[in-house]
C-alpha positions in Angstrom: -1.8 27.2 -36.6 -0.9 30.7 -35.3 -0.1 29.3 -31.8 2.4 26.9 -33.4 4.4 29.7 -35.0 4.5 31.6 -31.6 5.6 28.4 -29.8 8.4 27.8 -32.3 9.7 31.3 -32.0 9.5 31.4 -28.2 11.1 27.9 -27.7 13.8 28.7 -30.2 14.7 31.8 -28.2 15.0 29.6 -25.1 17.0 26.9 -26.9 20.3 25.6 -25.6 22.5 27.9 -27.7 20.6 31.0 -26.7 20.7 30.2 -23.0 24.4 30.4 -23.0 24.5 33.9 -24.4 25.6 36.4 -21.8 23.4 39.2 -20.9 25.3 42.4 -21.5 22.9 44.6 -19.7 23.3 45.5 -16.1 21.0 44.0 -13.5 18.1 46.5 -12.9 18.4 48.1 -9.5 15.1 49.3 -8.2 14.5 52.1 -5.8 11.9 51.5 -3.1 9.5 53.6 -5.0 10.1 51.6 -8.2 9.6 48.4 -6.3 6.3 49.4 -4.8 5.1 50.8 -8.2 5.8 47.4 -9.9 4.4 45.5 -6.9 1.1 47.4 -6.9 0.8 47.1 -10.6 0.4 43.4 -10.1 3.4 42.4 -12.3 5.4 39.3 -11.5 8.8 40.2 -10.1 11.8 38.1 -9.0 13.7 40.4 -6.6 16.8 40.0 -4.4 17.2 42.5 -1.6 20.9 43.1 -1.4 22.6 43.7 2.0 26.3 42.9 2.3 27.9 41.4 -0.8 30.0 38.3 -0.3 31.8 36.3 -3.0 28.8 33.9 -3.0 26.3 36.7 -3.3 28.4 38.2 -6.1 28.3 35.0 -8.1 24.5 34.8 -7.6 24.0 38.4 -8.8 25.9 37.5 -12.0 23.6 34.6 -12.6 20.5 36.7 -11.7 21.6 39.3 -14.3 21.8 36.5 -16.9 18.3 35.3 -16.1 16.7 38.7 -16.6 16.3 38.4 -20.4 15.1 34.8 -20.1 12.4 35.5 -17.6 11.3 38.6 -19.3 9.9 36.4 -22.1 7.6 35.0 -19.5 6.4 38.3 -18.1 8.7 38.2 -15.0 10.7 41.3 -14.1 14.1 40.6 -12.5 16.1 43.0 -10.4 17.5 43.8 -7.0 16.9 46.4 -4.3 20.0 47.7 -2.5 19.0 47.8 1.1 22.1 50.0 1.9 20.5 52.8 -0.2 16.8 52.0 -0.1 14.8 50.7 2.9 12.0 48.4 2.0 10.3 47.3 5.2 10.4 43.6 6.1 12.7 42.7 3.2 15.6 44.9 4.3 15.4 44.3 8.0 14.9 40.5 8.7 18.0 38.3 9.1 16.9 35.6 6.7 16.5 38.0 3.8 20.1 38.2 2.6 19.9 34.4 1.8 16.5 34.6 0.0 15.2 35.8 -3.3 11.5 36.5 -3.6 8.9 36.0 -6.3 6.0 38.6 -6.2 2.8 38.0 -8.0 -0.6 39.9 -7.9 0.7 42.6 -5.7 2.0 40.4 -2.9 4.8 38.0 -2.0 4.2 34.7 -3.8 7.2 32.5 -2.8 10.7 32.8 -1.3 13.7 30.9 -2.7 16.8 30.0 -0.7 19.9 31.0 -2.7 21.1 27.4 -2.4 18.2 26.4 -4.8 18.7 29.3 -7.3 22.4 29.3 -7.9 22.6 29.8 -11.7 20.6 30.9 -14.7 19.1 27.4 -15.2 18.0 26.9 -11.6 16.6 30.5 -11.4 14.5 30.1 -14.6 13.3 26.6 -13.9 12.4 27.3 -10.2 10.6 30.5 -11.0 8.6 28.9 -13.8 7.9 25.9 -11.7 6.4 28.2 -9.0 4.3 30.1 -11.5 3.1 26.8 -13.1 2.4 25.0 -9.9 -1.2 24.5 -10.9 -0.4 23.4 -14.5 2.6 21.1 -13.7 1.8 18.3 -11.3 4.3 16.4 -9.2 3.9 12.6 -8.7 5.9 10.2 -6.6 4.2 6.8 -6.8 2.7 4.7 -9.6 -0.8 5.1 -8.0 -0.4 8.9 -8.3 0.4 8.6 -12.0 -2.5 6.2 -12.6 -4.9 8.6 -11.0 -3.6 11.3 -13.3 -4.0 9.1 -16.4 -7.6 8.3 -15.5 -8.4 12.0 -15.0 -6.9 12.9 -18.4 -8.3 10.0 -20.4 -10.3 11.3 -23.3 -9.4 14.9 -22.5 -5.7 15.6 -22.7 -2.5 13.8 -23.5 0.2 13.8 -20.8 3.8 14.9 -21.0 5.7 13.1 -18.3 9.2 14.4 -17.5 11.8 12.9 -15.2 14.8 14.9 -13.9 17.2 13.6 -11.4 17.3 17.0 -9.6 15.5 20.3 -9.8 17.2 23.4 -11.1 19.1 21.8 -14.0 19.1 22.6 -17.7 16.7 19.7 -18.3 14.3 20.9 -15.6 14.4 24.3 -17.2 13.6 22.8 -20.7 10.5 21.1 -19.3 9.3 24.2 -17.5 9.7 26.4 -20.6 7.9 24.0 -22.7 5.1 23.7 -20.1 4.7 27.5 -20.2 4.0 27.3 -23.9 2.0 24.0 -24.1 0.4 24.0 -20.6 -3.1 24.5 -21.9 -2.7 21.8 -24.6 -1.1 19.0 -22.5 -1.1 17.9 -18.9 2.5 18.2 -17.7 3.8 15.9 -14.9 7.2 16.1 -13.3 8.9 13.3 -11.3 12.4 13.3 -9.6 12.4 9.7 -8.4 10.4 7.3 -6.3 8.5 4.1 -7.0 6.9 5.5 -10.2 10.3 5.0 -12.0 9.9 1.2 -11.7 6.7 1.3 -13.8 8.5 3.3 -16.4 11.4 0.9 -16.5 14.0 3.4 -15.3 16.7 2.6 -12.8 16.1 4.7 -9.7 19.8 5.7 -9.5 20.1 6.9 -13.1 20.9 10.5 -13.7 19.7 10.7 -17.3 16.6 12.8 -17.8 13.7 11.3 -19.7 10.4 12.4 -21.3 7.4 10.2 -22.1 4.3 11.1 -24.1 1.2 9.4 -22.7 -1.5 9.1 -25.4 -4.6 9.5 -23.2 -6.7 11.8 -25.3 -7.2 9.7 -28.4 -7.0 5.9 -28.2 -7.6 5.3 -31.9 -4.9 3.9 -34.2 -4.1 0.8 -32.2 -4.2 -2.6 -33.8 -5.7 -4.3 -30.8 -8.5 -3.1 -28.4 -7.0 -1.1 -25.5 -8.4 -2.7 -22.4 -5.7 -1.5 -20.0 -6.3 1.4 -17.6 -2.9 2.8 -18.6 -2.4 5.2 -21.4 0.1 4.0 -24.1 3.3 5.9 -23.9 6.1 6.9 -26.2 9.6 7.6 -25.0 11.5 10.6 -26.4 14.8 9.1 -27.5 16.8 12.3 -28.0 18.6 14.0 -25.2 16.3 16.4 -23.4 16.5 20.1 -24.5 13.9 22.7 -25.2 14.1 22.3 -29.0 14.2 18.5 -28.9 11.1 18.5 -26.6 9.3 20.9 -28.9 10.1 18.8 -31.9 9.0 15.6 -30.1 5.6 17.1 -29.2 5.1 18.1 -32.8 5.8 14.6 -34.0 3.3 13.3 -31.5 0.6 15.2 -33.3 1.6 13.8 -36.7 -0.5 11.1 -38.4 0.6 7.6 -37.3 0.6 6.2 -40.8 0.1 8.0 -44.1 -1.0 6.1 -47.2 0.0 7.1 -50.8 -0.3 5.8 -54.3 2.8 7.4 -55.7 6.4 6.2 -55.9 8.5 7.2 -52.9 10.7 9.4 -55.1 7.6 11.4 -56.1 6.3 11.9 -52.5 7.0 15.3 -51.2 9.5 15.6 -48.2 7.7 16.3 -44.9 6.3 19.8 -44.7 6.3 22.2 -41.8 6.4 21.5 -38.9 7.8 18.0 -39.7 10.4 19.1 -42.2 13.2 17.9 -39.9 11.9 14.4 -39.7 13.0 11.3 -41.7 10.5 9.4 -43.8 10.2 5.6 -43.8 8.3 3.9 -46.7 6.7 0.4 -46.5 5.1 -1.2 -49.6 1.7 -2.9 -49.6 0.2 -5.4 -52.0 -3.6 -5.8 -52.5 -3.6 -9.4 -51.3 -1.9 -8.6 -48.0 -3.2 -5.0 -47.5 -4.7 -5.6 -44.1 -1.6 -7.4 -42.8 0.6 -4.7 -44.3 -1.3 -2.0 -42.6 -1.0 -3.7 -39.2 2.7 -4.1 -39.8 3.0 -0.5 -40.7 1.1 0.6 -37.6 3.3 -1.6 -35.4 6.5 -0.1 -36.9 5.0 3.4 -36.8 4.6 3.1 -33.0 8.3 2.0 -32.7 9.3 5.0 -34.9 7.0 7.4 -33.1 9.0 10.5 -32.4 11.8 9.5 -34.7 10.3 9.2 -38.2 7.1 9.4 -40.2 5.8 6.2 -41.7 4.3 6.1 -45.2 2.5 3.1 -46.6 2.9 2.9 -50.4 0.2 0.9 -52.4 2.0 -1.1 -55.1 -1.1 -1.6 -57.2 -0.9 2.0 -58.4 0.8 2.4 -61.8 2.7 5.4 -60.5 4.8 3.1 -58.2 8.0 2.2 -60.2 10.0 0.7 -57.3 11.4 -2.8 -58.2 9.7 -5.7 -56.5 12.9 -6.7 -54.7 12.6 -3.8 -52.3 10.1 -3.8 -49.5 11.1 -0.6 -47.8 12.7 2.8 -48.4 13.7 5.9 -46.5 14.6 9.6 -46.9 16.7 10.8 -44.0 18.0 14.2 -45.0 15.4 16.9 -45.4 17.8 18.9 -47.5 17.7 16.3 -50.2 14.8 14.5 -52.0 16.9 11.4 -52.6 15.3 8.2 -51.5 17.2 5.0 -50.5 15.7 1.6 -51.0 16.4 -1.6 -49.1 15.1 -5.1 -48.5 14.0 -5.2 -44.9 14.9 -8.3 -42.8 14.9 -6.8 -39.3 13.0 -3.8 -38.0 15.9 -3.0 -35.7 18.1 -2.3 -38.7 15.8 0.5 -39.7 15.5 1.8 -36.1 19.3 2.1 -35.8 19.6 3.7 -39.2 17.1 6.4 -38.3 18.4 7.0 -34.8 22.0 7.4 -35.9 21.0 9.9 -38.7 19.0 12.0 -36.2 22.0 12.2 -33.9 24.3 13.4 -36.7 21.9 16.1 -37.8 21.4 17.3 -34.2 25.1 17.6 -33.7 25.4 19.7 -36.9 22.6 22.0 -35.8 24.1 22.6 -32.3 27.5 23.5 -34.0 25.8 26.1 -36.2 23.9 27.6 -33.3 27.0 27.9 -31.2 28.8 29.7 -34.1 25.9 32.1 -34.5 25.8 32.9 -30.7 29.5 33.7 -30.8 29.0 36.1 -33.7 26.1 37.8 -31.9 28.1 38.3 -28.8 31.0 39.9 -30.7 28.5 42.2 -32.4 26.9 43.2 -29.1 30.2 43.8 -27.4 31.3 46.2 -30.1 28.9 48.9 -28.8 28.7 50.5 -25.4 25.7 51.0 -23.3 23.2 53.6 -24.5 22.2 56.6 -22.4 18.4 55.8 -22.1 15.5 53.9 -23.5 14.9 56.4 -26.3 18.4 56.2 -27.5 18.3 52.4 -27.3 15.1 52.2 -29.4 16.6 54.5 -32.0 19.8 52.4 -32.1 17.8 49.2 -32.6 16.1 50.6 -35.7 19.3 52.3 -37.0 19.3 50.1 -40.1 15.8 51.0 -41.2 15.7 53.8 -43.8 13.2 56.5 -42.8 10.7 57.1 -45.6 10.3 60.9 -45.7 8.4 61.1 -49.0 5.2 62.2 -47.2 6.8 65.3 -45.8 8.4 68.4 -47.4 12.0 69.2 -46.7 12.3 72.8 -45.8 15.5 74.7 -46.4 16.7 78.3 -46.2 15.9 78.6 -49.9 12.4 77.3 -50.1 11.0 78.1 -46.6 9.1 81.3 -47.4 7.7 80.0 -50.7 6.5 76.7 -49.1 4.8 78.4 -46.2 3.1 80.9 -48.5 1.6 78.2 -50.7 -0.3 76.4 -47.9 -2.9 77.6 -45.5 -1.3 75.5 -42.7 2.3 74.2 -42.6 3.4 72.0 -39.7 7.2 72.0 -39.4 9.3 69.7 -37.3 12.7 71.1 -36.4 15.0 68.2 -35.5 18.6 67.0 -35.2 19.8 63.8 -36.7 22.1 63.0 -33.8 19.4 63.6 -31.2 17.7 60.3 -30.1 14.4 62.0 -29.1 14.3 63.9 -32.4 14.8 60.7 -34.4 12.2 58.8 -32.3 9.6 61.5 -32.8 10.4 61.8 -36.5 8.8 58.4 -37.1 5.7 59.5 -35.3 5.6 62.8 -37.2 5.8 60.9 -40.5 2.9 58.6 -39.5 0.8 61.7 -38.7 1.8 63.1 -42.2 0.6 59.8 -43.8 -2.7 60.2 -42.0 -3.1 63.7 -43.3 -2.1 62.8 -46.9 -4.6 64.4 -49.3 -5.5 67.2 -46.9 -4.6 70.9 -47.2 -2.1 70.6 -44.3 1.5 70.6 -45.5 3.7 68.5 -43.2 7.4 69.5 -43.4 10.7 69.1 -41.6 13.9 71.0 -41.1 17.2 69.3 -40.4 18.8 71.8 -38.1 22.2 70.1 -38.3 22.3 71.1 -41.9 20.2 74.3 -42.1 21.5 76.1 -39.0 20.7 79.6 -40.3 17.1 78.7 -40.8 16.7 77.1 -37.3 18.5 80.2 -35.8 15.8 82.3 -37.5 18.4 84.2 -39.6 16.6 85.9 -42.5 17.9 84.8 -45.9 16.0 87.6 -47.7 14.1 90.7 -46.9 11.3 88.7 -45.4 11.4 88.3 -41.6 11.2 84.9 -39.9 7.9 84.2 -38.3 9.5 82.5 -35.3 12.2 83.0 -32.7 15.4 80.9 -32.9 14.8 77.2 -32.1 16.7 76.2 -28.9 15.2 72.9 -28.0 14.8 69.8 -30.1 12.5 68.4 -31.4 10.2 71.4 -31.9 7.0 71.6 -33.9 5.7 74.9 -35.2 2.4 75.6 -37.0 3.0 78.2 -39.7 0.4 80.2 -41.6 1.0 82.9 -44.3 1.7 86.3 -42.8 1.2 85.1 -39.2 3.5 84.5 -36.3 4.3 80.8 -35.8 2.4 78.8 -33.2 4.4 76.4 -31.0 3.0 72.9 -30.3 3.6 72.1 -26.7 1.7 68.9 -26.3 2.9 65.3 -26.0 5.3 63.9 -28.6 3.0 61.2 -29.7 1.0 60.4 -32.8 -2.5 60.8 -31.4 -1.9 64.0 -29.5 -0.1 65.7 -32.4 -2.7 64.5 -35.0 -5.6 65.8 -32.8 -3.9 69.2 -32.3 -3.4 69.6 -36.0 -7.0 68.7 -36.8 -8.3 71.2 -34.3 -5.8 73.9 -35.5 -7.2 73.5 -39.0 -10.5 74.9 -37.9 -11.3 78.5 -38.3 -10.6 80.6 -35.2 -13.2 81.6 -34.5 -15.9 79.9 -36.5 -18.6 82.4 -37.6 -22.0 80.9 -36.5 -25.1 82.4 -38.1 -28.0 80.0 -37.3 -29.2 78.1 -34.2 -28.5 74.8 -36.0 -24.9 75.8 -36.5 -24.5 76.7 -32.9 -26.0 73.4 -31.8 -23.7 71.5 -34.2 -20.7 73.5 -32.9 -21.5 72.6 -29.3 -22.4 68.9 -29.8 -20.8 67.5 -32.9 -17.1 66.8 -33.8 -15.6 68.6 -36.7 -13.9 65.5 -38.1 -14.5 61.8 -37.8 -10.8 61.4 -36.7 -11.8 63.3 -33.5 -14.7 61.0 -32.7 -14.7 60.1 -29.0 -12.7 63.2 -28.1 -14.6 66.0 -26.3 -12.8 69.3 -26.7 -13.3 72.6 -24.7 -15.4 75.2 -26.6 -15.7 79.0 -26.3 -18.3 81.3 -27.8 -18.0 85.0 -28.3 -21.2 87.0 -28.3 -21.2 90.5 -29.8 -24.0 92.9 -31.1 -22.2 93.4 -34.4 -19.0 92.2 -36.1 -17.7 95.8 -36.0 -17.6 95.7 -32.2 -14.2 96.5 -30.8 -14.2 93.4 -28.7 -14.4 91.1 -31.8 -10.8 91.8 -32.7 -9.7 91.0 -29.1 -11.7 87.8 -29.1 -10.3 86.8 -32.5 -6.8 87.3 -31.2 -7.5 85.1 -28.2 -9.2 82.5 -30.4 -6.1 82.2 -32.5 -3.9 81.7 -29.5 -6.2 78.8 -28.4 -6.1 77.0 -31.8 -5.4 73.3 -31.5 -6.6 73.1 -27.9 -10.0 74.9 -27.8 -12.7 75.3 -30.5 -14.0 78.9 -30.7 -17.1 80.3 -32.3 -18.5 83.8 -32.9 -22.1 84.9 -32.6 -23.4 88.4 -33.6 -26.6 90.3 -34.2 -29.9 88.8 -33.2 -28.6 85.3 -32.5 -26.1 86.7 -30.0 -28.8 88.7 -28.3 -31.0 85.6 -28.1 -28.3 83.5 -26.5 -27.4 86.3 -24.0 -31.0 86.6 -23.0 -31.4 82.8 -22.5 -28.4 82.8 -20.2 -29.1 86.1 -18.5 -25.9 87.7 -19.7 -25.2 91.2 -21.1 -23.5 91.7 -24.4 -20.7 91.6 -25.2 -20.0 88.3 -23.4 -17.8 85.2 -23.7 -19.4 81.8 -22.9 -16.9 79.0 -21.9 -18.0 75.4 -22.3 -15.4 73.2 -20.5 -15.3 69.5 -21.7 -15.9 68.4 -18.1 -19.3 70.2 -17.9 -22.5 70.0 -20.0 -23.0 72.6 -22.7 -26.2 73.8 -21.0 -24.4 75.5 -18.1 -21.5 77.6 -19.6 -19.4 80.0 -17.6 -20.1 83.6 -18.6 -17.1 86.1 -18.9 -17.1 89.8 -19.7 -14.9 90.9 -22.6 -11.6 92.2 -21.3 -9.6 95.2 -22.3 -6.8 93.1 -23.8 -6.5 89.8 -25.6 -4.0 88.5 -23.0 -6.3 89.3 -20.1 -9.2 87.6 -21.9 -7.1 84.6 -22.7 -6.2 84.3 -19.0 -9.8 84.5 -17.9 -10.8 81.8 -20.5 -8.0 79.4 -19.3 -9.1 79.9 -15.7 -12.7 79.1 -16.6 -11.6 76.0 -18.4 -9.7 74.7 -15.4 -11.5 71.9 -13.6 -12.0 72.7 -9.9 -10.6 69.3 -9.0 -8.8 67.8 -12.0 -7.5 64.3 -12.3 -3.8 64.4 -13.1 -2.4 62.3 -16.0 1.0 62.1 -17.7 -0.5 64.2 -20.5 -1.9 67.1 -18.6 0.5 67.3 -15.7 2.9 69.9 -17.4 0.0 72.3 -18.0 -1.0 72.2 -14.4 2.5 72.6 -13.1 2.9 75.7 -15.3 0.2 77.4 -13.2 2.8 77.8 -10.4 0.4 76.8 -7.7 1.1 74.4 -4.8 -0.4 70.9 -5.5 -2.8 69.5 -2.9 -2.6 66.0 -4.4 -4.8 63.0 -3.5 -3.5 59.5 -4.5 -6.1 56.8 -4.8 -5.6 53.1 -5.7 -7.2 51.0 -8.3 -10.6 49.7 -7.4 -11.1 45.9 -7.2 -14.9 46.0 -6.9 -17.9 48.3 -6.6 -17.2 49.1 -3.0 -13.7 50.3 -3.8 -15.1 52.5 -6.6 -17.5 54.1 -4.2 -14.8 54.7 -1.6 -12.6 56.5 -4.1 -15.6 58.5 -5.3 -16.3 59.6 -1.7 -12.7 60.7 -1.3 -12.9 62.8 -4.4 -16.2 64.4 -3.2 -14.5 65.3 0.1 -11.7 67.0 -1.8 -14.3 68.8 -3.8 -15.8 70.0 -0.5 -12.3 71.3 0.5 -12.3 73.4 -2.6 -15.8 74.7 -2.2 -15.7 75.4 1.6 -12.5 77.4 1.6 -12.3 79.3 -1.7 -10.1 82.1 -0.4 -7.6 79.9 1.2 -7.7 77.4 -1.7 -6.9 80.1 -4.2 -3.2 79.5 -3.7 -3.5 75.7 -4.1 -4.5 73.4 -6.9 -6.5 70.6 -5.5 -6.2 67.5 -7.7 -6.0 63.7 -7.6 -4.3 60.8 -9.3 -5.9 57.4 -10.0 -3.0 55.0 -9.7 -4.8 52.4 -11.7 -5.2 54.7 -14.8 -1.9 56.5 -14.2 0.6 53.9 -12.8 3.4 56.5 -13.1 1.8 58.1 -10.1 3.2 55.4 -7.8 6.8 56.5 -8.7 5.8 60.1 -8.0 4.4 59.3 -4.6 7.3 57.0 -3.7 9.8 59.7 -4.7 7.9 62.3 -2.6 8.0 60.3 0.6 10.9 57.9 0.1 8.6 54.9 0.3 5.1 53.8 -0.8 2.6 54.8 2.0 -0.8 53.2 2.4 -3.5 54.4 0.1 -5.3 56.8 0.0 -2.5 59.4 0.5 -2.8 63.2 0.5 0.2 65.3 0.1 1.0 69.0 -0.3 3.9 69.7 -2.7 5.4 72.2 -5.2 5.0 75.1 -2.8 6.2 78.4 -4.3 7.9 79.2 -1.0 10.1 76.1 -0.8 10.7 72.4 -1.6 9.0 70.9 1.4 6.5 68.1 1.0 3.8 67.6 3.6 1.8 64.4 4.1 -1.7 64.3 5.6 -1.8 61.8 8.5 -2.7 58.3 7.2 -4.5 57.7 10.5 -6.9 60.6 10.1 -9.9 60.3 7.8 -9.9 62.6 4.8 -12.7 65.0 5.4 -13.0 68.6 4.2 -12.8 70.2 7.7 -9.8 68.1 8.7 -7.9 68.9 5.5 -8.6 72.6 5.9 -7.3 72.5 9.5 -4.2 70.6 8.3 -3.5 73.3 5.7 -3.8 75.9 8.4 -1.2 74.2 10.4 1.1 74.0 7.4 0.7 77.7 6.8 1.4 78.5 10.4 4.6 76.3 10.3 3.5 73.9 13.0 3.4 70.9 10.7 6.6 69.0 10.0 7.5 68.2 6.3 7.6 64.6 5.3 10.1 65.0 2.5 11.9 67.4 0.2 11.6 67.8 -3.5 14.7 66.7 -5.4 16.4 69.1 -7.7 15.4 69.3 -11.3 18.9 68.5 -12.5 18.9 65.6 -15.0 22.6 64.9 -15.7 23.8 62.7 -18.5 24.0 59.0 -17.8 27.8 59.0 -18.4 30.5 61.6 -18.5 31.2 63.4 -21.7 34.4 62.8 -23.5 36.8 65.7 -23.4 37.8 65.4 -27.0 40.1 68.4 -26.9 42.1 66.9 -24.1 42.3 63.6 -25.9 43.6 65.4 -29.0 46.2 67.2 -26.9 47.5 63.9 -25.5 47.6 62.3 -28.9 48.9 65.3 -30.9 51.7 67.1 -29.0 51.7 69.9 -31.6 48.0 70.8 -31.1 46.9 74.3 -30.0 47.0 73.7 -26.3 50.6 72.4 -26.4 51.9 75.5 -28.3 53.7 78.4 -26.6 52.2 81.9 -26.6 54.7 82.9 -29.3 53.5 80.1 -31.6 49.9 81.0 -31.1 50.6 84.6 -32.1 52.2 83.3 -35.3 49.3 81.2 -36.1 46.9 84.0 -35.4 48.8 86.3 -37.8 48.6 83.8 -40.5 44.9 83.4 -40.0 44.4 87.1 -40.2 46.3 87.3 -43.5 44.4 84.4 -45.0 40.9 85.2 -43.8 40.8 89.0 -43.6 38.0 89.0 -46.2 35.9 86.7 -44.1 36.4 88.9 -41.0 35.4 92.0 -42.8 32.2 90.3 -44.0 31.4 89.2 -40.5 31.9 92.6 -39.1 29.6 94.1 -41.6 26.6 92.4 -40.0 27.3 94.1 -36.6 25.2 97.1 -35.7 27.6 98.3 -33.0 31.2 97.7 -32.0 31.9 94.7 -29.9 34.6 95.3 -27.3 37.0 92.6 -26.2 36.1 90.5 -29.2 37.6 87.0 -28.6 38.4 85.3 -31.8 38.3 81.9 -30.1 34.7 82.2 -28.9 32.0 80.6 -31.0 28.4 79.8 -30.8 26.5 76.6 -31.5 22.9 75.9 -32.3 
């Protein structure tokens, strides 16, 4: 019944009360790059391309904003593109576009909607879902069309038949939302008029919406053989809404007649999902049992969708109801009280049940409306948040973070805690920083994974322990790190060693992997061939299964060789990212001979190459130089850029010769992309001197969709794929695009690079600045205080300020002397108003 719970939740979210709730978030405005990124990702989008804003357009945009949350539940992104700022070809140029909104699906335009048909939230949601469900929701006009649908569904599916007087109404929306949830279970049919209404007994000019349930799947339960071609139908008697339609469909699945041998007062009220439904009891005697069952079935069909019918067998000794009563009912699910009556007319019971249902429905709507008002007041109490990270932290603000799995470091216990553990991982964070608090939860989850290991996970609240985060020594022991200036920061601390900064992704998997690899010895001393083989092929921990790290081996004649200390220093710098091993004596000589290398030597085994063909490096004269050579050898000649590795490649300071390829739809597309990558490899191999200044790389937009935003921002719009660009030049911010009409071949690309270097190629764009300003202006709190408190410091005269300064000197002279005692040299022009913040 899991699907039932999902359906209840989704339909409740779309119920009448919720649909009236205003959307307090701004309508998303997409740039051209954003639009093409979403388009090529295949996501469904409902987009309006804004030109000039008239009063009519303004009203439409308000309703479009309201519909964003509703359509998001169905996987549809809603937004607009401002054609005055962003030029999207076709949609920002044709005259009909200002009066049309577009639905995109599967990377292309799916349908256009005239603004006259999508004028409010109900019409937008209903029309968009109607378009999406065009294969699931059929439209019929004549009785013969309906008959054909019934014949096709007989024995397979029941039919939900909905009538609305016009499309785009609240009732139309309710049917479409329900069809989205139940479309695979029932066949939905929509009618808006025509001859078919006569068969259903509806006046063609009526404006009241109706829903019928056609019992085509299971014909059992009828008292007489069903010889008609038509499926029996049940009319939904309640006014049409999403919730009432959902409840109606649930009742259609309930047993037609239930039989019990207990007194009605002992029978349990209806359980989920029928707990909102009245119960009607009829009594049966053994002598008339067959007739009573037929009567119960007949009445049950009349009550279908309104109440559940229970047939009580009087012959049971548990039945204590007096003989004078032949019927009973329980109307309120909140009470187990049963009322008894002597039934003379079935219509009396029908009216009784119908009136009670209407009263309960009115009470529920009143409660829902009250709850919506309270939610809106709560939402309006808070302003918009700066970004998605801040929003996510705000949403979980009520959850208490469980920090039992990590050690709280302070100025008092820092040195003791670090000395007691072979590896301490410390998170330096600020409680008012959204990124810090978001990452804190990930950090705690990593700590829980490492529970029971020798790794000590710890945290420092830099808002409280400012001296510790500023690396100010609280004792004679020096701090093993420089002052923390960015938050959050993660340091790996070992006794009597300088701290190691973690510079990877702020995610659970990346941090956990880095810690597990850092926990290995650096380097690992390997003394047998089996240990070397295991080092090169096996993973050190089961948690790293599936991850293939880079590996480096140092080969020396003896452990006393001077190069061993240099290699060890480089190995420690590579902890967390590269596994390092050390071979000495005869085993080192054997390996060197097999790979035709002279000792001492360093073998580099990149993860992208098999371990049988390592790169051989000589031992440098310094650890930094050796580390540089190792990093160069580990670099892929043509790497695939991802979100995770992009920062490390940008840090190289080289210009990017970047190839963008799209997602392959079939084997042919895969081969084409592979051929393009091979051509780029040919560029690297055929011009090694010229390519030394460039980093040739590529992005697969299927595996890294963020690349679409990058490409769009480079060129201002999304070009056809594949696309080759040259960017991040050390000499300037120009971006060059390889001609889309020229095949990408190694000789052509080298010639194009030559033209760029000679200055004969025109740039296709300019890199934007790296400035990332805050989303909103900061409050000038001092200015506000000056306006509210005329006697504040800024309002005082110079004479007043001198008096205040004199008083401060008298009162705090001891403090000033103490502060000055820390200075190693006089500080001229010491300004008492200046201060520093962490």
